[in-house]
A tleap script that builds the chain and sets N, CA, C and O, in Angstrom:
source leaprc.protein.ff14SB
mol = sequence {
  NMET ASN ILE SER SER ASN LEU ARG ALA ILE
  ASP THR ILE LYS GLY GLU ILE LEU SER GLU
  VAL ALA LYS LEU PHE ARG THR LEU ALA ASP
  TYR ASP GLU LEU GLY GLU TYR GLU SER VAL
  SER ASN GLY ILE ALA THR ILE ILE ALA MET
  ASP TYR ILE LEU ALA ARG ARG LEU GLY LEU
  THR TYR ALA GLY ILE ASP SER LYS ILE SER
  GLU LEU LEU THR ILE GLY GLU GLU ASN GLY
  HIE GLU LEU GLU VAL GLU PHE ALA ASP MET
  SER ASP LEU ARG LYS PHE LEU GLY SER CARG
}
set mol.1.N position { 138.238 102.519 57.607 }
set mol.1.CA position { 139.416 102.567 58.462 }
set mol.1.C position { 139.042 102.453 59.925 }
set mol.1.O position { 139.657 101.677 60.656 }
set mol.2.N position { 138.049 103.207 60.373 }
set mol.2.CA position { 137.614 103.175 61.756 }
set mol.2.C position { 137.072 101.801 62.129 }
set mol.2.O position { 137.316 101.321 63.236 }
set mol.3.N position { 136.339 101.163 61.215 }
set mol.3.CA position { 135.784 99.836 61.477 }
set mol.3.C position { 136.903 98.821 61.656 }
set mol.3.O position { 136.849 98.004 62.575 }
set mol.4.N position { 137.899 98.857 60.810 }
set mol.4.CA position { 138.997 97.893 60.932 }
set mol.4.C position { 139.800 98.136 62.207 }
set mol.4.O position { 140.260 97.181 62.833 }
set mol.5.N position { 139.974 99.383 62.595 }
set mol.5.CA position { 140.667 99.694 63.849 }
set mol.5.C position { 139.879 99.163 65.038 }
set mol.5.O position { 140.447 98.608 65.978 }
set mol.6.N position { 138.561 99.342 64.984 }
set mol.6.CA position { 137.712 98.865 66.068 }
set mol.6.C position { 137.756 97.338 66.149 }
set mol.6.O position { 137.803 96.781 67.245 }
set mol.7.N position { 137.741 96.662 65.008 }
set mol.7.CA position { 137.815 95.199 64.999 }
set mol.7.C position { 139.147 94.709 65.560 }
set mol.7.O position { 139.191 93.722 66.294 }
set mol.8.N position { 140.223 95.396 65.216 }
set mol.8.CA position { 141.534 95.042 65.766 }
set mol.8.C position { 141.543 95.238 67.274 }
set mol.8.O position { 142.079 94.410 68.011 }
set mol.9.N position { 140.947 96.335 67.730 }
set mol.9.CA position { 140.880 96.595 69.174 }
set mol.9.C position { 140.079 95.504 69.883 }
set mol.9.O position { 140.474 95.036 70.951 }
set mol.10.N position { 138.952 95.097 69.288 }
set mol.10.CA position { 138.124 94.044 69.875 }
set mol.10.C position { 138.908 92.737 69.965 }
set mol.10.O position { 138.858 92.054 70.988 }
set mol.11.N position { 139.631 92.387 68.906 }
set mol.11.CA position { 140.449 91.172 68.938 }
set mol.11.C position { 141.540 91.256 69.995 }
set mol.11.O position { 141.808 90.278 70.692 }
set mol.12.N position { 142.163 92.408 70.116 }
set mol.12.CA position { 143.199 92.601 71.139 }
set mol.12.C position { 142.609 92.424 72.537 }
set mol.12.O position { 143.191 91.745 73.383 }
set mol.13.N position { 141.462 93.032 72.770 }
set mol.13.CA position { 140.809 92.936 74.084 }
set mol.13.C position { 140.433 91.490 74.383 }
set mol.13.O position { 140.673 91.008 75.490 }
set mol.14.N position { 139.843 90.790 73.410 }
set mol.14.CA position { 139.474 89.385 73.610 }
set mol.14.C position { 140.702 88.554 73.976 }
set mol.14.O position { 140.644 87.715 74.875 }
set mol.15.N position { 141.795 88.786 73.290 }
set mol.15.CA position { 143.033 88.066 73.588 }
set mol.15.C position { 143.537 88.349 74.986 }
set mol.15.O position { 143.982 87.445 75.693 }
set mol.16.N position { 143.465 89.611 75.383 }
set mol.16.CA position { 143.927 89.971 76.723 }
set mol.16.C position { 143.038 89.345 77.797 }
set mol.16.O position { 143.537 88.895 78.829 }
set mol.17.N position { 141.728 89.314 77.561 }
set mol.17.CA position { 140.816 88.692 78.529 }
set mol.17.C position { 141.135 87.209 78.665 }
set mol.17.O position { 141.269 86.700 79.778 }
set mol.18.N position { 141.258 86.518 77.541 }
set mol.18.CA position { 141.554 85.078 77.590 }
set mol.18.C position { 142.895 84.801 78.261 }
set mol.18.O position { 143.017 83.867 79.055 }
set mol.19.N position { 143.889 85.604 77.945 }
set mol.19.CA position { 145.206 85.440 78.544 }
set mol.19.C position { 145.141 85.654 80.056 }
set mol.19.O position { 145.737 84.901 80.826 }
set mol.20.N position { 144.416 86.680 80.466 }
set mol.20.CA position { 144.313 86.990 81.899 }
set mol.20.C position { 143.515 85.914 82.644 }
set mol.20.O position { 143.845 85.584 83.783 }
set mol.21.N position { 142.478 85.369 82.020 }
set mol.21.CA position { 141.712 84.281 82.648 }
set mol.21.C position { 142.608 83.058 82.829 }
set mol.21.O position { 142.595 82.430 83.887 }
set mol.22.N position { 143.384 82.719 81.800 }
set mol.22.CA position { 144.295 81.578 81.902 }
set mol.22.C position { 145.321 81.795 83.015 }
set mol.22.O position { 145.609 80.884 83.791 }
set mol.23.N position { 145.867 83.004 83.086 }
set mol.23.CA position { 146.848 83.317 84.127 }
set mol.23.C position { 146.211 83.229 85.514 }
set mol.23.O position { 146.821 82.710 86.449 }
set mol.24.N position { 144.989 83.734 85.645 }
set mol.24.CA position { 144.280 83.668 86.928 }
set mol.24.C position { 144.031 82.211 87.332 }
set mol.24.O position { 144.232 81.845 88.490 }
set mol.25.N position { 143.594 81.383 86.381 }
set mol.25.CA position { 143.340 79.972 86.686 }
set mol.25.C position { 144.628 79.270 87.113 }
set mol.25.O position { 144.609 78.448 88.030 }
set mol.26.N position { 145.751 79.589 86.454 }
set mol.26.CA position { 147.035 79.005 86.867 }
set mol.26.C position { 147.388 79.438 88.285 }
set mol.26.O position { 147.844 78.628 89.092 }
set mol.27.N position { 147.181 80.698 88.582 }
set mol.27.CA position { 147.466 81.201 89.928 }
set mol.27.C position { 146.589 80.498 90.950 }
set mol.27.O position { 147.070 80.088 92.007 }
set mol.28.N position { 145.304 80.355 90.642 }
set mol.28.CA position { 144.389 79.699 91.577 }
set mol.28.C position { 144.715 78.216 91.747 }
set mol.28.O position { 144.508 77.658 92.825 }
set mol.29.N position { 145.217 77.579 90.706 }
set mol.29.CA position { 145.588 76.164 90.802 }
set mol.29.C position { 146.748 75.973 91.756 }
set mol.29.O position { 146.850 74.937 92.412 }
set mol.30.N position { 147.622 76.960 91.839 }
set mol.30.CA position { 148.790 76.891 92.714 }
set mol.30.C position { 148.593 77.655 94.018 }
set mol.30.O position { 149.527 77.807 94.806 }
set mol.31.N position { 147.388 78.128 94.235 }
set mol.31.CA position { 147.074 78.954 95.398 }
set mol.31.C position { 147.313 78.164 96.676 }
set mol.31.O position { 146.709 77.108 96.867 }
set mol.32.N position { 148.166 78.645 97.536 }
set mol.32.CA position { 148.414 77.932 98.778 }
set mol.32.C position { 147.790 78.689 99.945 }
set mol.32.O position { 147.083 79.678 99.748 }
set mol.33.N position { 148.050 78.231 101.123 }
set mol.33.CA position { 147.422 78.832 102.294 }
set mol.33.C position { 147.858 80.280 102.501 }
set mol.33.O position { 147.093 81.092 103.021 }
set mol.34.N position { 149.075 80.600 102.099 }
set mol.34.CA position { 149.529 81.977 102.211 }
set mol.34.C position { 148.892 82.839 101.129 }
set mol.34.O position { 148.639 84.027 101.327 }
set mol.35.N position { 148.642 82.225 100.001 }
set mol.35.CA position { 147.944 82.903 98.917 }
set mol.35.C position { 148.797 83.916 98.187 }
set mol.35.O position { 149.804 84.412 98.691 }
set mol.36.N position { 148.360 84.192 97.008 }
set mol.36.CA position { 148.968 85.238 96.190 }
set mol.36.C position { 147.893 86.284 95.962 }
set mol.36.O position { 147.426 86.476 94.840 }
set mol.37.N position { 147.507 86.953 97.028 }
set mol.37.CA position { 146.366 87.859 96.990 }
set mol.37.C position { 146.523 88.967 95.959 }
set mol.37.O position { 145.563 89.333 95.282 }
set mol.38.N position { 147.713 89.490 95.842 }
set mol.38.CA position { 147.944 90.585 94.897 }
set mol.38.C position { 147.754 90.103 93.456 }
set mol.38.O position { 147.135 90.797 92.648 }
set mol.39.N position { 148.279 88.924 93.131 }
set mol.39.CA position { 148.126 88.376 91.782 }
set mol.39.C position { 146.664 88.105 91.455 }
set mol.39.O position { 146.204 88.413 90.356 }
set mol.40.N position { 145.934 87.530 92.402 }
set mol.40.CA position { 144.519 87.226 92.190 }
set mol.40.C position { 143.731 88.522 92.034 }
set mol.40.O position { 142.900 88.644 91.133 }
set mol.41.N position { 143.988 89.476 92.899 }
set mol.41.CA position { 143.298 90.765 92.843 }
set mol.41.C position { 143.577 91.478 91.522 }
set mol.41.O position { 142.658 92.009 90.898 }
set mol.42.N position { 144.833 91.493 91.096 }
set mol.42.CA position { 145.193 92.125 89.820 }
set mol.42.C position { 144.521 91.422 88.652 }
set mol.42.O position { 144.020 92.076 87.738 }
set mol.43.N position { 144.505 90.108 88.675 }
set mol.43.CA position { 143.895 89.345 87.595 }
set mol.43.C position { 142.406 89.601 87.475 }
set mol.43.O position { 141.900 89.851 86.381 }
set mol.44.N position { 141.712 89.541 88.583 }
set mol.44.CA position { 140.267 89.779 88.570 }
set mol.44.C position { 139.956 91.203 88.130 }
set mol.44.O position { 139.049 91.425 87.329 }
set mol.45.N position { 140.711 92.171 88.656 }
set mol.45.CA position { 140.486 93.572 88.276 }
set mol.45.C position { 140.742 93.787 86.784 }
set mol.45.O position { 139.994 94.509 86.124 }
set mol.46.N position { 141.784 93.171 86.255 }
set mol.46.CA position { 142.092 93.301 84.834 }
set mol.46.C position { 140.973 92.718 83.982 }
set mol.46.O position { 140.554 93.330 82.999 }
set mol.47.N position { 140.489 91.535 84.356 }
set mol.47.CA position { 139.413 90.888 83.600 }
set mol.47.C position { 138.162 91.759 83.601 }
set mol.47.O position { 137.533 91.947 82.560 }
set mol.48.N position { 137.806 92.282 84.746 }
set mol.48.CA position { 136.607 93.127 84.835 }
set mol.48.C position { 136.782 94.392 84.000 }
set mol.48.O position { 135.884 94.772 83.249 }
set mol.49.N position { 137.931 95.041 84.128 }
set mol.49.CA position { 138.175 96.280 83.366 }
set mol.49.C position { 138.142 96.010 81.867 }
set mol.49.O position { 137.541 96.776 81.114 }
set mol.50.N position { 138.780 94.930 81.429 }
set mol.50.CA position { 138.798 94.615 80.004 }
set mol.50.C position { 137.403 94.234 79.500 }
set mol.50.O position { 137.069 94.504 78.346 }
set mol.51.N position { 136.596 93.614 80.349 }
set mol.51.CA position { 135.212 93.307 79.958 }
set mol.51.C position { 134.418 94.583 79.723 }
set mol.51.O position { 133.653 94.672 78.762 }
set mol.52.N position { 134.594 95.565 80.590 }
set mol.52.CA position { 133.908 96.845 80.402 }
set mol.52.C position { 134.382 97.525 79.109 }
set mol.52.O position { 133.579 98.084 78.361 }
set mol.53.N position { 135.681 97.470 78.862 }
set mol.53.CA position { 136.226 98.098 77.655 }
set mol.53.C position { 135.722 97.373 76.406 }
set mol.53.O position { 135.388 98.010 75.406 }
set mol.54.N position { 135.668 96.040 76.467 }
set mol.54.CA position { 135.114 95.282 75.345 }
set mol.54.C position { 133.658 95.667 75.108 }
set mol.54.O position { 133.246 95.851 73.962 }
set mol.55.N position { 132.885 95.791 76.167 }
set mol.55.CA position { 131.477 96.185 76.030 }
set mol.55.C position { 131.376 97.539 75.323 }
set mol.55.O position { 130.539 97.716 74.438 }
set mol.56.N position { 132.216 98.482 75.708 }
set mol.56.CA position { 132.195 99.800 75.063 }
set mol.56.C position { 132.543 99.713 73.586 }
set mol.56.O position { 131.909 100.365 72.756 }
set mol.57.N position { 133.553 98.907 73.253 }
set mol.57.CA position { 133.929 98.707 71.850 }
set mol.57.C position { 132.777 98.096 71.056 }
set mol.57.O position { 132.671 98.316 69.850 }
set mol.58.N position { 131.908 97.325 71.728 }
set mol.58.CA position { 130.776 96.679 71.067 }
set mol.58.C position { 129.531 97.567 71.052 }
set mol.58.O position { 128.464 97.147 70.603 }
set mol.59.N position { 129.680 98.799 71.547 }
set mol.59.CA position { 128.582 99.758 71.486 }
set mol.59.C position { 127.706 99.811 72.723 }
set mol.59.O position { 126.661 100.461 72.712 }
set mol.60.N position { 128.112 99.141 73.783 }
set mol.60.CA position { 127.348 99.183 75.035 }
set mol.60.C position { 127.920 100.263 75.939 }
set mol.60.O position { 129.061 100.690 75.764 }
set mol.61.N position { 127.132 100.697 76.897 }
set mol.61.CA position { 127.606 101.700 77.848 }
set mol.61.C position { 127.991 101.035 79.164 }
set mol.61.O position { 127.508 99.953 79.496 }
set mol.62.N position { 128.863 101.700 79.897 }
set mol.62.CA position { 129.237 101.194 81.220 }
set mol.62.C position { 128.002 101.104 82.109 }
set mol.62.O position { 127.810 100.115 82.816 }
set mol.63.N position { 127.174 102.131 82.072 }
set mol.63.CA position { 125.953 102.138 82.887 }
set mol.63.C position { 125.015 101.006 82.472 }
set mol.63.O position { 124.363 100.391 83.316 }
set mol.64.N position { 124.951 100.738 81.179 }
set mol.64.CA position { 124.110 99.645 80.695 }
set mol.64.C position { 124.590 98.301 81.206 }
set mol.64.O position { 123.784 97.444 81.566 }
set mol.65.N position { 125.901 98.116 81.240 }
set mol.65.CA position { 126.465 96.873 81.770 }
set mol.65.C position { 126.170 96.762 83.262 }
set mol.65.O position { 125.762 95.701 83.732 }
set mol.66.N position { 126.373 97.848 84.012 }
set mol.66.CA position { 126.052 97.834 85.444 }
set mol.66.C position { 124.578 97.493 85.671 }
set mol.66.O position { 124.243 96.721 86.568 }
set mol.67.N position { 123.718 98.068 84.862 }
set mol.67.CA position { 122.285 97.805 84.985 }
set mol.67.C position { 121.969 96.334 84.717 }
set mol.67.O position { 121.178 95.722 85.434 }
set mol.68.N position { 122.586 95.777 83.691 }
set mol.68.CA position { 122.368 94.363 83.352 }
set mol.68.C position { 122.894 93.453 84.463 }
set mol.68.O position { 122.263 92.450 84.796 }
set mol.69.N position { 124.038 93.800 85.032 }
set mol.69.CA position { 124.583 93.019 86.144 }
set mol.69.C position { 123.607 93.043 87.313 }
set mol.69.O position { 123.308 91.999 87.891 }
set mol.70.N position { 123.112 94.221 87.664 }
set mol.70.CA position { 122.143 94.327 88.764 }
set mol.70.C position { 120.890 93.511 88.485 }
set mol.70.O position { 120.358 92.853 89.379 }
set mol.71.N position { 120.427 93.554 87.253 }
set mol.71.CA position { 119.243 92.781 86.857 }
set mol.71.C position { 119.493 91.284 87.039 }
set mol.71.O position { 118.652 90.572 87.588 }
set mol.72.N position { 120.646 90.812 86.578 }
set mol.72.CA position { 120.977 89.395 86.711 }
set mol.72.C position { 121.156 88.982 88.171 }
set mol.72.O position { 120.782 87.874 88.556 }
set mol.73.N position { 121.722 89.864 88.972 }
set mol.73.CA position { 121.875 89.577 90.395 }
set mol.73.C position { 120.512 89.467 91.073 }
set mol.73.O position { 120.301 88.589 91.910 }
set mol.74.N position { 119.601 90.346 90.717 }
set mol.74.CA position { 118.239 90.299 91.271 }
set mol.74.C position { 117.573 88.980 90.900 }
set mol.74.O position { 116.921 88.356 91.737 }
set mol.75.N position { 117.732 88.557 89.662 }
set mol.75.CA position { 117.156 87.278 89.229 }
set mol.75.C position { 117.763 86.132 90.045 }
set mol.75.O position { 117.051 85.220 90.464 }
set mol.76.N position { 119.054 86.180 90.263 }
set mol.76.CA position { 119.721 85.165 91.081 }
set mol.76.C position { 119.182 85.124 92.496 }
set mol.76.O position { 118.979 84.052 93.067 }
set mol.77.N position { 118.954 86.300 93.055 }
set mol.77.CA position { 118.370 86.375 94.403 }
set mol.77.C position { 116.981 85.756 94.431 }
set mol.77.O position { 116.670 84.928 95.287 }
set mol.78.N position { 116.154 86.172 93.480 }
set mol.78.CA position { 114.769 85.716 93.438 }
set mol.78.C position { 114.653 84.222 93.184 }
set mol.78.O position { 113.725 83.577 93.672 }
set mol.79.N position { 115.590 83.669 92.421 }
set mol.79.CA position { 115.541 82.247 92.089 }
set mol.79.C position { 116.299 81.372 93.083 }
set mol.79.O position { 116.416 80.163 92.888 }
set mol.80.N position { 116.806 81.977 94.136 }
set mol.80.CA position { 117.499 81.217 95.168 }
set mol.80.C position { 118.794 80.571 94.703 }
set mol.80.O position { 119.085 79.419 95.024 }
set mol.81.N position { 119.572 81.343 93.933 }
set mol.81.CA position { 120.882 80.849 93.477 }
set mol.81.C position { 121.684 80.375 94.685 }
set mol.81.O position { 121.625 80.972 95.760 }
set mol.82.N position { 122.427 79.304 94.492 }
set mol.82.CA position { 123.211 78.695 95.562 }
set mol.82.C position { 124.122 79.692 96.277 }
set mol.82.O position { 124.223 79.675 97.504 }
set mol.83.N position { 124.783 80.556 95.512 }
set mol.83.CA position { 125.677 81.542 96.133 }
set mol.83.C position { 124.917 82.576 96.948 }
set mol.83.O position { 125.448 83.122 97.915 }
set mol.84.N position { 123.681 82.846 96.563 }
set mol.84.CA position { 122.848 83.772 97.332 }
set mol.84.C position { 122.356 83.114 98.607 }
set mol.84.O position { 122.419 83.707 99.684 }
set mol.85.N position { 121.872 81.904 98.487 }
set mol.85.CA position { 121.320 81.195 99.650 }
set mol.85.C position { 122.392 80.969 100.703 }
set mol.85.O position { 122.164 81.202 101.890 }
set mol.86.N position { 123.562 80.515 100.268 }
set mol.86.CA position { 124.635 80.184 101.206 }
set mol.86.C position { 125.400 81.390 101.738 }
set mol.86.O position { 125.781 81.429 102.908 }
set mol.87.N position { 125.622 82.380 100.861 }
set mol.87.CA position { 126.546 83.448 101.227 }
set mol.87.C position { 126.009 84.862 101.036 }
set mol.87.O position { 126.669 85.820 101.440 }
set mol.88.N position { 124.843 85.020 100.439 }
set mol.88.CA position { 124.254 86.329 100.129 }
set mol.88.C position { 125.145 87.139 99.174 }
set mol.88.O position { 125.156 88.370 99.216 }
set mol.89.N position { 125.889 86.435 98.319 }
set mol.89.CA position { 126.801 87.104 97.386 }
set mol.89.C position { 126.064 87.998 96.399 }
set mol.89.O position { 126.514 89.107 96.109 }
set mol.90.N position { 124.941 87.528 95.884 }
set mol.90.CA position { 124.202 88.290 94.866 }
set mol.90.C position { 123.684 89.607 95.457 }
set mol.90.O position { 123.883 90.673 94.876 }
set mol.91.N position { 123.029 89.526 96.596 }
set mol.91.CA position { 122.455 90.741 97.185 }
set mol.91.C position { 123.548 91.696 97.655 }
set mol.91.O position { 123.394 92.912 97.536 }
set mol.92.N position { 124.642 91.167 98.185 }
set mol.92.CA position { 125.749 92.040 98.595 }
set mol.92.C position { 126.326 92.811 97.415 }
set mol.92.O position { 126.556 94.017 97.511 }
set mol.93.N position { 126.561 92.122 96.302 }
set mol.93.CA position { 127.107 92.802 95.126 }
set mol.93.C position { 126.108 93.791 94.557 }
set mol.93.O position { 126.487 94.897 94.171 }
set mol.94.N position { 124.829 93.412 94.498 }
set mol.94.CA position { 123.807 94.324 93.973 }
set mol.94.C position { 123.740 95.594 94.831 }
set mol.94.O position { 123.635 96.696 94.292 }
set mol.95.N position { 123.799 95.451 96.138 }
set mol.95.CA position { 123.787 96.621 97.030 }
set mol.95.C position { 125.026 97.485 96.806 }
set mol.95.O position { 124.934 98.712 96.777 }
set mol.96.N position { 126.181 96.844 96.649 }
set mol.96.CA position { 127.400 97.609 96.392 }
set mol.96.C position { 127.296 98.394 95.103 }
set mol.96.O position { 127.629 99.579 95.064 }
set mol.97.N position { 126.833 97.741 94.042 }
set mol.97.CA position { 126.704 98.446 92.760 }
set mol.97.C position { 125.708 99.599 92.862 }
set mol.97.O position { 125.891 100.642 92.235 }
set mol.98.N position { 124.662 99.408 93.649 }
set mol.98.CA position { 123.672 100.463 93.824 }
set mol.98.C position { 124.185 101.651 94.628 }
set mol.98.O position { 123.655 102.757 94.519 }
set mol.99.N position { 125.220 101.419 95.436 }
set mol.99.CA position { 125.754 102.492 96.276 }
set mol.99.C position { 126.812 103.339 95.571 }
set mol.99.O position { 127.230 104.367 96.103 }
set mol.100.N position { 127.251 102.922 94.378 }
set mol.100.CA position { 128.305 103.664 93.675 }
set mol.100.C position { 127.739 104.878 92.993 }
set mol.100.O position { 128.478 105.625 92.351 }
savepdb mol mol.pdb
quit
């Protein structure tokens, strides 16, 4: 019973993530100069939150996911990822995660 409930929850979460990504892409396609900042912010936050919840349903920990993200960001920094070289996005996010 618990296994089937968990599988249903995982399917629900996957559906919500896909739906939210599609909605975000539609919003970004219509994004004008005034922007829909609240819609974009809500969409991104929902996707991130649902990803963490999916990870937990799959037996991972929130801290483990944060650690893996930091590890991947460090690799991006070291390998000169385009977003790091141009904007320092990787190091900025890694520092933010380390400060929480």
